Every structure is written in structure tokens, then in C-alpha cells.
C-alpha positions, 0 to 999 in steps of 0.5 A, a space after each residue: 653130424 650124427 646121422 647115420 651113425 649106429 650103435 648096435 646091441 651086442 658089438 663094440 663101437 660105432 657104425 656108419 650106415 652104408 646100405 640098405 636091404 629088404 631084412 638087413 643093413 650094412 654097416 662099416 665100423 668107424 674104428 676099422 672100416 670093416 664092412 658087415 651086414 646087421 640082421 631086423 632082428 639086431 637091435 640098432 639105435 641111431 645116434 640122432 636119437 638118443 637123448 640124455 635125461 635132465 632135470 628139465 627136458 632131455 637134451 639130444 646126444 648131440 647137444 651133449 657131444 658138442 658141450 663135450 667137444 667143447 669142454 674136452 677142447 676137441 681132445 679125447 677123454 680118459 675116463 677109464 682110469 677115473 674113479 665113478 665119482 670123478 667121471 659123475 664130476 666130469 660129466 656134471 662139467 658138460 651137462 651142469 642139470 644131468 638128472 643124477 638119480 635116472 643117469 648111471 655112470 655106465 651110460 657115461 662111460 658109453 658116452 665119453 666111449 662114443 666121444 672119443 670113437 667119434 673124435 677117432 673117426 674125425 666126426 666133429 659136428 654132431 648136430 645136422 646144419 638144420 638143427 644148428 641153425 634155424 631157418 631164416 624165417 622161422 622167428 617171422 611166423 
């Protein structure tokens, strides 16, 4: 579940939202558990709001991570020794229809890094329960 998992510009790693104040939020680093305040001026992005470009519609990061988890069989992806062409080729097995012009190799490497951090933190469910399964009466309306 990516709700509450944050990326903060200028700070390495991923963070879990702990608390909100007037002009700050308190976050906890997934890797270390260290809590720090983040100012309102810092650029904070929730992973639940991130999507990847495809040739059709954009795909939510939760769906991409779910596919990556399946392709990688729940194991971390060792992308650092891979050449850029290998990174893109591997990502094509995860999201075959990704927009090869707008999705840069650095974006894919960041996705792999995020995935590895989530795996290390024990987060393997990426969709919220209501997003994973439509409501029972939704099809009848």
C-alpha cells in the first residue's frame, strides 16, 4: 500500500508519513527508521500519486510495482551492474507498453531503487484494498 509512502526531493530513500503539523510533516525513513521533520517548502511526492507513461494511458505506480514484484519473483532487482539497454529491456518485461521516448532510463532505475527499498521494508502489497478489488455492487449500477 503506497498511501503514506513518500519521496522527498533532495533526500535519498523513501519515507513513511508519521504525523502532520501546520508547516511541517514528520517522516520516518524506511531504511533506517529515523524520524525527521520536512518543511512545507520541500517537494514531497506520495508514491500513490505517481504513474508511468505508456503508449496508451498512464499506469499507476502500484500496478507497475505489482507487475515488477511478479516478474522479479518478490526478490530485489540488482540493476546497478546493468547497462542502460539491459535496464530498458528488463523493464519491457514488466511494462511492455511503456513509452520508450518519455520514460528515461534514470526513471526506470529510480523505480527499481524504490522497489528494492519497499521490499527491504517488508512492503509487498502496493494497491490499497479498494483499488485492488472493485466494490461488489459497482458493476450493477
